[in-house]
N, C-alpha and C positions, 0 to 999 in steps of 0.2 A: 801342291797346285795353290795358284794366288787367287787371291777374290777376280783381281781384272780377268783370270783369265774364266773363270766361272761363266762372268756375265759377256763374254766377246765372242761372237762368234762368225764366219761369213755367211753372205746371205743365201746360203745353196745348202744340202746336207752333204757335210765331208765324211760321212763314212766313216772307216775304219781310222783315219788320221787324226780324230778326235776322241776314240773309243779303246779307255785303260783293255787288254787282255794279261791274262795271267800267263806266266814265263812256264813252259814246259823246262822240265828238267831234262840231263842229256841223258838220264838213266829212260827218262821214261821216253823220249827220242829214240832211243835204242831199240826199246821193249818194243814199238810201235814196228817199227823198222823190220824188225822180225817177225812180227807176226801178221803184219799186213802183204811184206812185201817177201819173204824168207832170205832175208840178207842180215847176217851177224858180223857184229865186228866193232866199231868202233866210232863214234861223234863228235865231231868239232864245231862248234859252236861258231855261224858266222854273223858281223855285226851287220843289223838291217835297223828299218827306222820302225817298221809297228808287227811285224811276226817271225815267227822262230824259224828258222833257215840253219841246218847242220851241211858239213861236209860229211856224208856217211862213208866209211871205207874198206871195205870185207875184207874176211880173214883172208882173202887170197888179192887182195890187195887193189881192189876195183876201186872207183871212186866214183858215190854218186852227190845230188846235191838234193838234202830232204828236207821240203816247202811245207810247214805249219803254219797255214791263214791266222792271222788275228780273228779272233772270235766274232767281231763285229761284220768281216767280208764278207759280202754276196757271192753264196756258192756259181752262180749266173756268172757272175762276174770272172770268177776263178775258172770255171768254164770254158768262158770266152779264151783266154788266154792260152789254155792249154790246147782247144783247136786251132787255133793261131799257129803256135808254134808248129802241130801238123800241117798245117797247109803251107807253108814257110818252107817246110824240109821237103815237102813235093815239087812247089813250085820252082825250087831252085836248093837243089840238094849241096850245092857249092857252098851256101852259107852256111857259116859257124853258128849257128843255135844249138840251143839244147836239145835233146828230145825227151819225149815224154816214155816214163817203164812202167807197165802196166803194173797193178797187183795180182797176188795169187789167184782172184779172180777174172782175169784183165781188164778191169777197169783202172781208166785212168785217172780219175778222178776218185778219192773216198773219204770218209770223212770218222772221227771218232769224239770220245765225250773223255774229255783230260782230267785229270786229276782234280782239278778245282771243278769240275761239273762244267766246264763250258764244252759247244758243239766244234770241234776243228776241222777244216777241211785240208785235205793232203793230198798231194804229189811227190812225185819222185821224178826226180831230172837227173840225165847222163851229166856228166862232170867235165868242164873244158877247161884242159889244165893249160895253166900260164900265168902270169900273173898280170893285175888290174893297171889296166894305161897310169891309174895315179900315182902309183909306187916308183916308177920310172919316168928317167928324162926321153923325152920323144924329141927325134928327130922330123924334120920338113919330109924325108921319104915316107915314113911311119905315118905322122900326121893324114899324110896326101890316102897313104894304105887304109887308114879310116875313114876319109870321105868317100873314097869308093865304096868301102861296105855299108856305110849307112845308104847311100842312095841304090844300091843294090837289093837292102830290104825293101826299100819306097817300093823298087819296080815287082821282085815278089809278090807284095802286099797289094799291088792296084786293084784287083778286081776281087779281092778279099770282102765279104760282108758278115755280120754277125749281130743277132736282134740284140745284142749288149756292147756292141761300137759304138753308140749313141750318148754311152752315160755322159754326164756330166763330171768332169772330176777336176780338184783344184790347182791341178800342174797342167792343164789345159792353158794356153794362152788366150783362146778365145772366151772363156770366163773370168779374167784377171780384174776386171773391176769392181767384181761381187766379194772381192776379198778386201773392198776399201774397209769396215766397220774393223779389220784387224790392225788399222793403224793405231787402233789406241792401246793395243798392245807395246809397244816401242817407246820406250822410258826416256829416251834423250830427245829433247825440241826437236835438235837439229836434223837429226836422222830421221825423227815424223815428218818434218817438212820438207827433206829430201825426198822421200818415197813418197810423198803425198804430191809434190812435183811430177816425180816419175807416171805417177797413175794421171793425171790429168794430159802430160806430154801422149801416154798412151792411149786418153781417149780421142784424142784427136785423127788417131788411124786408126780406129775400131770400124769404123766402116768398110775403109777399104779392107782391111781381112777377113772382112765375114763375106767380101768377093772375091777372094783367093781358092784357088783349086783346094778339093778336100779328099782324104780318103784314110783307109787304116793306117798307123803310123808307130813307131816304135814310143816316140815323147819322151825320151828319157836316155839320150844318148850322153851321157855322162862319163867320164874318166874309169870311173869304178864300175861301171858297167860295161867296159871292152876287156877283154881278154888279151894279152899279147903275148907273141915271145919273139925276141928278136932275130932266134938263130932260126927261126919259118922262113920260107920266103913270103907266105901270106901277110906276113907280120900280125895281125888280127884272127885270132884263134878261138874267140867266142864273142858273143854279145849277148849278154842277161839281162835278167829283168825286167818281163814284157810286164808288169804289173800297171802301169800305166798307160801303157798301151789304147789306142782311141782314134776313136773318126775325128780329125782335125786337119788344118791347114798344111801340105807341104812346105811350107814357109816356118811354119811353127816348126817341123820338126826339125830342122836345119838350124834354127837359132837357137834352141837348146844345145844342139853338137858344137855351135861356136862359141856360146858362154863359156862353156868347160873349157876354152882354148883363151881366155881374155887371160893377161897377167893377172898376177896379187896385186902389184904395188909397180909403181911408175919405172919408165925406161924402156925404150925400142919402142915399135910400130905396136899401138894401141891390137889391132885385128891380124899381124903376121901370123901367129900360127892356126888365128882363124882361114886366113886367105890359103895356108897350107892344104888344109881340109876340104875347103871349098872348090879349090882345084882336085884334088881328087875324085869330090862327087859329080864335078861337072865333067868328066870324061865318061861317067857312067850314066848319069840322067840331066834332064835338061831343068832350068830353070827361068822363069817369062822374066822380062825386066821388069815387071810392077812386084815380084817377088822379090828380087833384087834389093830393090830399093827400101821394100820394106823388114827386109832381115836384121839390118842394124838397130831398128827399134827395137822389133821384136827379142833381139839379144835384151836391150836394154829394160823389156816387159820382164823377164826372165830374172834379170838380178830384182828387180820389185820385188815379182813372187815370191823369191827364192828370201829375201828378207822379212815379209809379211808372214809365210809360214812356217817358218824355222824358227822364229822368234815367238809366234806363235804356239808354235807344238813343243818347242823347248822349256816353255812355262808350264802346259800342261802334264808334260813330260819329265821332271824335273832327272828321273832316274838315266835317264838315256839322252840328255840335253845335249851331254860332248858331241856325242856324233848326229844327232840333230842339228845342232849348230857348226858343223868341223869346217864348212863352207862362206859360213856367214860373214865374217868379218873380213875378206878379201872385198866383197859385193860394195861394201861403202867406197873405196876408191874407185873401183868401176862406173857406180853410179854417178858419182862425182866427176867421175870424165865425161860421161853422156851431157848431165846436167849443164855442166858448164862449156857446151855449147850450141848453135843454135841446132835447130834439127837438119836444116839443109848442110850445115858444114857435116852432120853426122856421116850425111845420105852421101855426101861428095867424098871423103874420106875413104869411107868403104868402098864404093863403087870404085876409085880411081887405081887400085889394086887390082880388083876386077878384070877392069881392061886392060893391061897390061899384059 
């Protein structure tokens, strides 16, 4: 951990994003699965940012996802995620979200003390078969299917509420300006200036964002959280990781999905793949004219947030930096694209294709 990282923090509680947590071994995870859920077999660790997550395969060949939260995670917020999954499954059973598997006592959320003495909160989910969208080359049809699912999730969650859904999380763009102290973590002066300019541009639309429609939303529709199968008519066979779910602006949720459709280098229409996703989304759910006008600038805001948070966290946790920073470098081209154009030009470029 750098001395710089010791001093720099966002201007609100970052929770488990900034908290170290001892890793649970495969052996310990398997013992936990057997003792709490009555499932024996084998575990495979899955790459994550801040918790211990395993694919659990029973001797009968049934797969599950065992999630053991970071020791700093608030149990009330984990309970919110579990409750939300149950709500979505009841509201629209067609949506491919995991189901929560109760433990031997019928509890959906349990806890344990790990070998390091930490209290860890645990839950078990059904495993959604397929491959992450990040591992394939998508087609226009596939991207439209992704958009349809995102919109379907929004409609399913439209009336949901929970006492924890208004939590303040770093990945909610409504709080982007509170990340400004993390600018000092960016060592390269040119990159730091670019991110600073992005923050200034975002500040000019922050008031408009606050006036937009809000509800509980997934808020992390990245390619690694979308499970797909080309041979399945639905294409999208799973939506995972509701850890960033929060009550935020509808436009924020859409912009997060579109960020993950941007090109990583120059060539072709910048928003082409995002427009495919948006086409599918608008078949299922509406967006207002104001939301559509804001979305490209919210995409830019998410690029800024990713740079600030990943560089900061990469220094905090050098052992996991490769995973944390896996999408950061491509963001410099993306941010340059935005900042080299006036805001009005970005808006018009985005909306021109929407009108077609």
